[in-house]
C-alpha positions in Angstrom: 0.0 0.0 0.0 1.3 3.4 -0.9 1.5 6.2 1.6 0.1 8.8 -0.7 -1.5 9.2 -4.1 -2.2 12.6 -5.7 -5.0 12.8 -8.2 -4.9 15.8 -10.5 -8.0 16.3 -12.6 -10.5 19.2 -13.3 -13.4 16.8 -13.5 -14.9 16.4 -10.0 -16.6 13.2 -11.0 -13.4 11.7 -12.3 -11.7 12.7 -9.0 -14.4 11.2 -6.9 -14.3 8.0 -9.0 -10.5 7.7 -8.6 -10.7 8.3 -4.9 -13.4 5.6 -4.5 -11.5 3.0 -6.6 -8.3 3.7 -4.6 -10.1 3.4 -1.3 -11.9 0.2 -2.2 -8.7 -1.4 -3.5 -6.8 -0.4 -0.3 -4.2 1.1 -2.7 -3.1 4.1 -0.6 -3.6 5.5 2.9 -3.8 9.1 1.8 -5.4 10.4 -1.4 -5.0 14.1 -2.3 -7.4 15.5 -4.9 -6.4 18.6 -6.8 -8.2 20.3 -9.7 -5.3 21.5 -11.9 -1.5 21.5 -12.4 -1.0 24.9 -10.7 -2.7 23.6 -7.5 -0.5 20.5 -7.6 2.7 22.5 -8.0 1.8 24.7 -5.1 0.9 21.7 -3.0 4.2 19.9 -3.8 6.3 23.0 -3.2 4.6 23.4 0.2 5.3 19.7 1.1 8.8 19.4 -0.4 10.7 19.9 2.8 8.7 17.5 4.9 10.7 14.3 5.5 7.8 12.0 4.8 7.4 13.4 1.3 10.6 11.7 0.3 8.7 8.4 0.3 7.3 6.8 -2.8 4.6 9.0 -4.3 2.2 8.3 -7.1 0.6 11.0 -9.1 -2.4 10.3 -11.4 -2.4 13.2 -13.9 -5.0 14.3 -16.4 -3.7 16.2 -19.4 -6.5 18.5 -20.4 -7.2 20.9 -17.6 -7.8 24.7 -17.3 -5.3 27.0 -15.5 -2.3 24.6 -15.9 -2.7 21.5 -18.0 -0.8 18.2 -17.5 2.0 19.0 -19.9 2.8 22.3 -18.2 2.7 20.5 -14.8 5.1 17.8 -16.1 7.5 20.5 -17.4 7.5 22.4 -14.1 7.7 19.3 -12.0 10.6 18.0 -14.0 12.5 21.4 -13.9 11.7 22.5 -10.4 10.5 19.7 -8.1 11.8 16.3 -9.4 15.0 16.7 -7.3 12.9 16.7 -4.2 10.6 13.9 -5.3 13.0 11.4 -7.0 10.8 8.4 -5.9 7.7 9.9 -7.6 6.1 8.1 -10.5 3.4 9.7 -12.6 0.6 7.9 -14.5 -1.1 10.0 -17.2 -4.8 9.2 -16.9 -6.5 10.9 -19.9 -9.3 10.7 -22.4 -6.7 11.5 -25.1 -6.1 8.8 -27.7 -3.6 11.0 -29.7 -0.4 8.9 -30.4 1.6 12.2 -30.2 0.6 12.5 -26.5 1.8 9.0 -25.8 5.1 9.7 -27.6 5.5 13.1 -25.8 4.9 11.4 -22.4 8.0 9.2 -23.0 10.1 12.4 -22.8 9.5 12.6 -19.0 11.4 10.0 -17.0 9.0 10.0 -14.1 6.0 9.0 -16.3 5.4 5.4 -15.7 2.4 4.8 -18.0 -0.3 6.5 -20.1 -3.8 5.0 -19.4 -7.2 5.8 -20.6 -9.9 7.1 -18.2 -11.6 6.0 -16.0 -9.4 4.5 -13.3 -10.4 0.9 -12.5 -9.3 -1.7 -9.9 -7.6 -3.6 -12.7 -5.7 -0.6 -13.8 -4.6 0.0 -10.2 -3.3 -3.6 -10.0 -1.3 -3.0 -13.2 0.0 0.3 -11.8 1.2 -1.2 -8.5 3.0 -4.0 -10.5 4.9 -1.4 -12.6 5.4 0.9 -9.6 7.1 -2.0 -7.6 9.3 -3.1 -10.5 
């Protein structure tokens, strides 16, 4: 079981569904829901000096969001925060089927996978297998 999962999505129903699936699967003890990349960057900056934040962290990230989309988040995270969160893995959870998005995701070393929405228990099992490898 992971200590913390951060879900970043502007769709409140998608966030609620992800939290429910994570809770039912006993996948993480703490689930943080944030509505865009800017909120997530602010949250991670605030938490970066806390010792428990150096533990494994999983981020489920939507790509298409207002304010700061998933690509902008990835660029800022990579440039400014990844040194503090070296054990972080990110799963892109998106409705996009654009092959260019899948290719672009491979440019970010912390991106573990690119999965279609919605999050399911089976996808969580696949994620934990990849996360533990």
